[in-house]
C-alpha positions as CSV (number, residue, x, y, z in Angstrom):
1,M,15.2,80.7,89.9
2,A,11.8,81.0,90.2
3,L,9.6,80.3,88.2
4,P,6.6,82.8,87.6
5,G,2.8,82.7,88.1
6,G,-0.5,83.1,86.1
7,A,-3.7,81.6,86.0
8,I,-4.7,78.8,83.6
9,A,-6.6,79.5,80.8
10,A,-10.1,78.7,80.5
11,S,-10.7,75.6,78.7
12,A,-11.7,76.1,74.5
13,P,-13.6,74.7,72.1
14,Q,-12.8,71.1,71.5
15,P,-12.2,70.1,68.0
16,N,-14.5,67.2,66.4
17,R,-13.3,64.0,67.6
18,H,-13.8,62.5,64.3
19,Q,-11.9,65.0,62.0
20,T,-8.6,64.3,60.4
21,P,-6.2,65.6,62.5
22,R,-4.7,68.9,61.6
23,S,-0.7,68.9,60.0
24,G,1.6,69.4,62.5
25,T,-0.6,68.5,65.6
26,L,0.6,65.8,68.1
27,S,-0.8,62.7,69.1
28,Q,0.8,60.5,71.7
29,L,1.6,56.8,71.1
30,P,-0.6,54.4,72.8
31,G,-0.1,52.5,76.1
32,G,3.9,51.8,77.2
33,R,5.2,53.2,73.4
34,G,4.0,56.4,74.5
35,C,5.9,57.4,77.7
36,L,9.0,55.9,79.3
37,V,9.5,56.9,83.1
38,D,12.2,55.5,85.1
39,R,12.1,52.4,87.1
40,S,11.7,54.0,90.4
41,A,8.1,55.8,89.8
42,H,5.9,52.2,89.1
43,S,4.2,53.6,86.3
44,K,1.4,51.4,85.3
45,V,0.5,53.4,82.4
46,C,4.1,54.0,80.4
47,G,7.2,51.6,79.9
48,I,10.1,51.2,82.5
49,A,13.8,52.9,81.5
50,R,16.8,53.2,83.9
51,A,19.0,55.9,84.3
52,L,15.7,58.4,84.4
53,K,15.6,60.4,87.6
54,G,15.8,64.1,86.7
55,P,15.5,63.9,83.2
56,G,15.7,68.1,81.5
57,P,16.3,70.1,84.8
58,F,14.9,73.8,85.4
59,M,18.3,74.5,84.1
60,G,18.7,72.4,80.7
61,S,16.4,73.1,77.9
62,R,18.5,71.1,75.3
63,A,18.2,68.1,77.8
64,I,17.4,65.8,75.0
65,A,19.2,65.3,71.3
66,V,18.3,62.6,68.6
67,S,21.1,61.2,66.7
68,P,21.4,62.3,62.7
69,D,20.5,59.3,61.5
70,G,17.9,59.0,63.9
71,K,18.8,55.8,65.5
72,N,19.1,56.8,68.3
73,V,17.4,59.4,71.5
74,Y,20.1,60.6,74.1
75,V,18.3,62.1,77.7
76,A,20.3,64.3,79.9
77,S,19.1,62.7,83.2
78,S,20.4,65.2,86.5
79,K,19.4,63.3,89.6
80,S,20.3,59.7,87.8
81,D,23.9,61.7,87.0
82,A,23.5,59.9,83.8
83,I,23.5,59.7,80.1
84,A,20.3,57.3,78.9
85,I,20.3,55.6,76.0
86,F,17.3,54.9,73.1
87,K,17.2,53.0,70.2
88,R,15.2,53.8,68.0
89,N,12.3,52.5,65.5
90,A,12.2,55.0,62.4
91,R,8.8,53.7,60.9
92,T,7.4,53.6,64.9
93,G,9.4,56.3,66.1
94,T,9.1,54.0,69.8
95,L,12.1,53.5,72.1
96,T,13.9,50.8,73.2
97,Q,16.8,51.1,76.3
98,P,19.6,48.4,75.4
99,P,20.1,46.0,78.3
100,G,23.3,46.5,81.2
101,T,26.0,49.2,79.7
102,G,24.9,49.6,76.3
103,G,21.5,51.5,78.0
104,C,23.5,54.0,79.9
105,V,26.1,56.2,81.0
106,A,26.6,57.3,85.0
107,I,29.1,58.8,86.9
108,K,28.7,55.6,89.6
109,G,28.4,53.2,87.1
110,G,25.3,51.3,88.5
111,G,24.9,49.2,85.4
112,C,25.8,51.4,83.0
113,A,29.0,52.3,81.4
114,T,30.8,54.6,84.5
115,A,31.6,58.1,83.3
116,V,33.6,60.9,84.4
117,G,32.3,64.4,85.5
118,L,28.2,63.4,84.8
119,D,27.2,65.6,88.1
120,G,24.2,66.5,86.9
121,P,24.3,66.5,83.5
122,N,21.7,69.2,81.6
123,S,22.2,69.3,78.0
124,V,23.2,66.9,75.2
125,A,24.8,67.0,71.9
126,V,25.5,64.5,68.9
127,S,28.0,65.4,66.4
128,P,26.9,66.4,62.8
129,D,28.8,63.2,61.7
130,G,27.0,61.2,64.4
131,R,30.2,59.8,66.1
132,N,30.4,61.8,69.1
133,V,28.1,62.9,71.7
134,Y,29.3,66.3,74.3
135,A,27.4,66.8,77.6
136,T,27.4,69.5,80.0
137,S,27.0,69.8,83.8
138,R,26.3,71.9,85.8
139,A,27.3,70.4,89.5
140,S,30.7,69.7,88.5
141,N,31.0,72.3,85.5
142,T,32.0,69.9,83.2
143,I,31.4,69.2,79.6
144,S,32.0,65.5,78.8
145,V,33.0,63.3,75.7
146,F,31.9,60.1,74.1
147,H,32.3,58.4,71.4
148,R,29.4,57.0,69.8
149,N,28.9,53.4,68.1
150,G,27.4,54.5,65.3
151,S,25.7,50.8,64.8
152,S,24.1,50.4,69.4
153,G,23.9,53.5,69.7
154,A,26.0,53.2,72.9
155,L,28.4,55.8,74.1
156,T,32.2,55.3,75.7
157,Q,33.9,58.3,77.4
158,L,37.2,59.3,75.6
159,P,40.4,58.2,77.7
160,G,41.4,59.9,80.1
161,A,41.6,63.7,80.0
162,A,40.1,64.2,76.4
163,G,37.4,62.6,77.9
164,C,36.2,65.6,79.1
165,T,37.2,69.1,80.6
166,S,35.8,71.2,83.6
167,G,36.1,74.8,85.5
168,L,36.6,72.9,88.5
169,P,40.0,70.4,89.4
170,V,38.2,67.1,88.4
171,P,39.8,64.2,88.4
172,V,41.5,62.7,85.4
173,C,39.6,65.9,83.2
174,A,41.0,68.5,81.3
175,S,41.2,72.0,82.5
176,G,39.1,74.5,81.3
177,R,38.0,78.0,81.2
178,A,34.6,79.8,82.2
179,L,32.9,77.1,82.6
180,V,30.9,77.7,85.5
181,G,27.5,76.1,85.8
182,P,27.1,75.2,81.9
183,D,24.0,75.2,80.4
184,V,23.7,74.1,77.0
185,V,26.5,72.8,74.3
186,I,25.8,72.6,70.5
187,V,27.7,71.7,67.9
188,S,28.9,74.1,64.7
189,P,27.3,72.2,61.1
190,D,30.8,71.7,60.0
191,G,31.8,70.0,63.3
192,V,35.0,72.0,64.1
193,N,33.4,74.0,66.8
194,V,31.4,73.2,70.6
195,Y,30.3,75.6,71.9
196,V,29.2,75.3,75.8
197,G,26.9,78.4,77.4
198,S,27.8,78.7,81.4
199,F,24.7,79.9,82.8
200,F,26.7,81.5,86.1
201,G,30.0,82.4,83.8
202,N,28.0,84.6,81.8
203,A,30.3,83.5,79.2
204,V,29.9,81.4,76.1
205,A,33.2,78.9,76.3
206,V,34.4,77.9,72.7
207,F,36.5,74.6,71.6
208,D,38.3,73.0,68.5
209,R,36.7,69.3,68.1
210,D,39.0,67.3,66.0
211,R,36.5,65.7,63.9
212,A,38.4,62.4,63.7
213,S,38.1,61.3,67.5
214,G,35.8,64.2,69.0
215,A,38.4,65.3,71.6
216,L,37.7,68.9,72.5
217,T,40.9,71.6,72.9
218,Q,39.9,74.9,74.2
219,P,42.4,77.8,72.9
220,G,44.5,79.2,75.4
221,D,44.3,82.9,74.7
222,S,40.8,85.3,74.5
223,T,39.4,83.4,71.2
224,G,38.3,80.7,74.0
225,C,36.3,82.3,75.3
226,I,33.9,85.3,75.1
227,A,32.3,86.7,78.5
228,E,30.9,89.9,80.5
229,A,33.6,90.3,83.1
230,I,36.4,86.4,82.6
231,S,39.4,87.5,82.9
232,G,41.4,86.5,79.6
233,C,38.4,85.9,77.3
234,T,36.9,88.4,74.7
235,T,34.2,90.3,75.8
236,G,30.5,90.5,75.1
237,L,27.4,91.9,75.6
238,A,24.0,91.1,77.0
239,L,25.1,87.2,78.2
240,G,24.0,87.2,81.7
241,A,23.0,83.3,82.2
242,P,23.0,81.7,78.8
243,E,20.4,79.1,79.1
244,G,19.7,77.9,75.3
245,M,21.6,78.7,71.9
246,A,21.5,78.2,68.4
247,I,23.6,78.1,65.5
248,S,22.9,79.1,62.0
249,G,22.4,76.5,59.0
250,D,25.0,78.3,57.6
251,G,27.9,78.1,60.4
252,A,28.4,81.9,60.2
253,N,26.6,83.1,63.1
254,V,25.6,81.7,67.1
255,Y,22.7,83.2,68.6
256,V,22.8,83.4,73.1
257,A,19.5,83.2,74.9
258,S,20.5,84.9,78.2
259,A,18.2,85.2,81.3
260,L,19.4,87.3,83.5
261,S,20.5,89.8,80.4
262,N,16.8,89.0,79.6
263,A,18.4,89.0,75.2
264,V,19.4,87.5,72.7
265,A,23.0,88.0,71.8
266,V,24.5,87.1,68.1
267,M,28.0,86.2,67.9
268,T,29.5,86.3,64.4
269,R,32.1,83.0,64.1
270,D,35.3,83.0,61.8
271,Q,34.3,79.8,60.2
272,A,38.5,79.2,59.7
273,T,39.3,79.4,63.2
274,G,35.3,79.2,65.0
275,T,36.7,82.5,67.1
276,L,32.9,84.0,68.6
277,T,33.0,87.9,68.2
278,Q,30.4,90.5,68.4
279,A,29.3,93.8,67.5
280,T,28.7,96.4,69.7
281,S,27.1,99.1,67.5
282,G,23.3,98.2,68.2
283,S,23.5,94.8,65.9
284,G,25.1,92.6,68.8
285,C,22.2,91.9,70.5
286,I,19.0,92.6,71.1
287,V,17.7,93.3,74.8
288,N,14.5,94.0,77.2
289,T,15.3,97.5,78.4
290,A,17.7,99.5,76.9
291,L,21.4,98.8,76.6
292,S,24.5,100.5,75.4
293,G,25.1,99.1,72.6
294,C,22.4,96.2,71.6
295,A,19.0,97.2,69.8
296,T,15.9,96.9,71.9
297,G,13.2,94.1,71.7
298,V,10.1,92.8,73.5
299,Q,9.2,90.2,75.7
300,L,12.6,88.6,76.3
301,S,12.2,88.8,80.4
302,G,14.0,85.4,80.9
303,A,15.3,84.1,77.6
304,N,15.7,81.2,77.8
305,A,16.3,78.9,74.1
306,V,16.6,79.7,70.4
307,A,16.2,77.9,67.4
308,F,16.4,78.6,63.8
309,N,13.9,77.7,61.1
310,P,15.4,76.7,57.5
311,G,14.5,79.0,56.0
312,G,16.4,82.1,58.4
313,D,13.8,82.7,60.9
314,L,14.9,82.6,64.3
315,Y,12.2,82.3,67.5
316,A,12.8,82.6,71.2
317,T,11.0,81.4,74.1
318,S,11.5,83.5,77.3
319,L,10.5,82.4,80.8
320,F,9.2,85.2,82.7
321,S,7.7,87.0,80.1
322,N,5.6,83.8,78.7
323,S,6.4,84.1,75.3
324,V,8.3,83.4,72.0
325,T,9.0,85.5,70.5
326,S,10.1,86.0,66.6
327,F,13.4,87.4,64.7
328,G,13.7,87.8,60.8
329,R,17.7,87.7,60.1
330,S,19.4,89.3,57.2
331,S,22.3,88.4,55.3
332,S,24.8,89.4,57.6
333,G,23.7,87.3,60.3
334,G,22.0,90.5,62.0
335,L,18.2,90.2,63.7
336,T,15.3,91.9,63.5
337,Q,12.4,91.1,65.9
338,K,9.1,91.0,63.4
339,K,7.2,94.0,63.9
340,G,4.0,93.9,66.2
341,T,1.7,90.4,66.7
342,L,4.4,88.9,64.6
343,G,7.1,89.4,66.9
344,C,5.0,88.5,69.7
345,L,3.0,85.3,71.2
346,V,2.6,85.8,74.6
347,Y,0.6,83.5,77.7
348,L,-2.7,84.8,78.1
349,R,-2.4,88.5,76.9
350,A,-0.4,91.5,76.1
351,T,-0.1,94.5,74.4
352,G,0.6,94.3,70.4
353,C,1.4,90.4,70.6
354,S,-0.8,87.5,69.7
355,F,-1.9,85.4,72.2
356,G,-1.4,81.7,73.8
357,R,-2.5,79.3,75.9
358,A,-0.8,77.1,78.6
359,L,2.3,78.5,78.3
360,V,3.6,79.8,81.8
361,A,7.4,79.6,81.8
362,P,8.6,78.1,78.6
363,E,11.4,76.1,77.8
364,G,11.9,74.5,75.1
365,L,12.1,75.0,71.6
366,A,11.8,72.7,68.4
367,I,11.1,73.7,64.8
368,S,10.2,71.1,62.2
369,P,12.4,69.9,59.8
370,D,9.6,71.4,57.1
371,G,9.3,74.3,58.3
372,A,5.8,73.8,59.4
373,N,4.7,74.2,62.8
374,V,6.8,75.2,65.8
375,Y,6.7,73.5,69.5
376,V,7.2,74.8,72.9
377,A,7.6,73.0,76.1
378,A,6.0,74.9,79.0
379,F,7.9,74.1,82.6
380,N,5.0,75.4,84.5
381,T,1.9,74.1,83.1
382,A,3.7,71.1,82.0
383,A,2.8,71.8,78.5
384,I,3.6,71.0,74.8
385,D,2.2,74.0,72.8
386,V,1.6,73.8,68.9
387,L,2.1,76.8,66.6
388,A,1.8,77.0,62.7
389,R,4.0,78.9,60.7
390,A,3.8,80.6,58.2
391,K,6.2,80.1,55.9
392,K,6.7,84.0,53.8
393,S,6.1,85.8,57.1
394,G,7.3,83.2,59.7
395,T,4.3,84.4,61.8
396,V,3.8,81.4,64.4
397,N,0.4,81.1,65.5
398,Q,-1.2,78.7,68.2
399,L,-3.4,75.6,66.7
400,P,-7.1,76.4,68.3
401,G,-9.2,74.4,70.6
402,R,-7.6,71.5,71.8
403,A,-5.2,70.9,69.2
404,G,-3.0,74.0,70.4
405,C,-1.1,72.4,73.4
406,L,-1.5,68.7,75.1
407,A,-1.0,68.3,79.0
408,P,-1.7,66.8,81.9
409,H,-6.0,66.4,82.6
410,S,-5.5,69.7,84.8
411,V,-4.7,71.9,82.5
412,P,-7.8,72.6,80.9
413,G,-8.3,73.3,77.1
414,C,-5.3,71.3,75.9
415,T,-5.0,67.0,74.6
416,R,-4.7,65.6,77.5
417,A,-1.2,63.4,77.8
418,R,0.8,61.2,80.3
419,A,3.6,61.7,82.6
420,L,3.8,65.1,81.4
421,R,5.2,67.4,84.4
422,G,7.9,69.2,84.1
423,V,8.5,69.3,80.8
424,S,11.5,71.6,79.7
425,S,13.4,69.6,76.5
426,I,11.6,69.1,73.4
427,A,13.7,67.2,70.6
428,L,12.1,65.8,66.5
429,S,13.3,63.2,64.9
430,P,15.4,64.1,61.8
431,D,12.6,63.3,59.4
432,G,10.3,65.7,61.2
433,R,7.6,62.3,62.4
434,Y,8.0,62.1,65.8
435,L,8.8,64.0,68.8
436,Y,9.9,63.3,71.9
437,S,9.8,65.4,75.2
438,T,11.7,65.4,78.6
439,S,9.6,65.7,81.9
440,F,11.9,66.2,84.9
441,G,8.3,66.0,87.5
442,S,7.1,62.7,86.1
443,D,10.9,61.6,85.1
444,A,10.1,61.0,81.9
445,V,10.3,60.9,78.1
446,D,7.3,61.5,75.9
447,I,6.8,60.2,72.6
448,F,4.3,61.8,70.3
449,R,3.6,61.3,66.7
450,R,3.5,64.3,63.8
451,N,0.8,64.5,61.9
452,K,1.5,66.0,58.4
């Protein structure tokens, strides 16, 4: 996919350096604690890590995950064909990579634990019980399954076919359907299901999860996948190139950001079986351009990532619109885009939307646990945008001045940050005190303290 262009916004007024940091702003940790780069990068300002080449590729807005207990951070490194493993200090937010096989799993080993199916991993998720880690790999059309050691955070791939499922004939892996360029993976809050968005398959693959072992089983009938045009799958609408997914806190709905459909698709989840169904009466999707069976929204071109606020609002980034869009969720799970400037924030200017800065090619998206802030990773400007969220209306607005974005020195008007180039994925710690990001272009993970 081509990156959108656009000029960088002019420099904004700087806040007083001696002011107390505003709530929700980000401060990069000092020195080598504030960023870790792959050892091949030879950085003088960041710490060094292994298996960290190409973290958070352009296709992959969920390449970093924090374990529910806050003890570990996991990173999908596409060029290393690996998952990098870090121990996390809950008090300071710092990351430390264990030595040897405890610090990474990789397709070729090379000092990491050996894994099958990790050919270009792009997304990673940790189960709510913390027992398992799941990773999608675009090149091998695979989802890999790992047992997580709750004490050390180390990963061990499940044995044999239980350790991976692939849409290709990969040795050892089980055969799966609708796994064509898998781009995102999520686990249901009850831990019963795992869902995988397939970018080139225009589909969502559905898996049942064994909560004891973490092993996955794909139903053999049409409930095992929902797709625009794959034989044997349930037929879905506006599922062209899924790049992002989110599940509601009550587990009743799955929402899919579809980049080529320019849409957010709404799925109803049967909480007894995990099956996904989609309405065709206009409530099953919101699209940029009129499509039979869908409602129409604005600024959804290249819909990329979706995330839920604990209170129920849903937010989406859209790559080509350079936007963040806002939706209210009904009691039945349907979405309605908020009206006027409440419903869209766009880089520079767009009629009827609020104004955003340093927001070219937004990908990753994270919402603070207290619902006070929305954070956006912008791939092309290499920025992390800081948005304040109004708790009653759900409105998001970028913080003024340098507090509203962190970026390299080449982006004026933002707080300067190190090792940010090609930022695609961000994740917050469970307590909301720290934010972690991946930078594909600088082979780095960056660490920020969130000021409350």
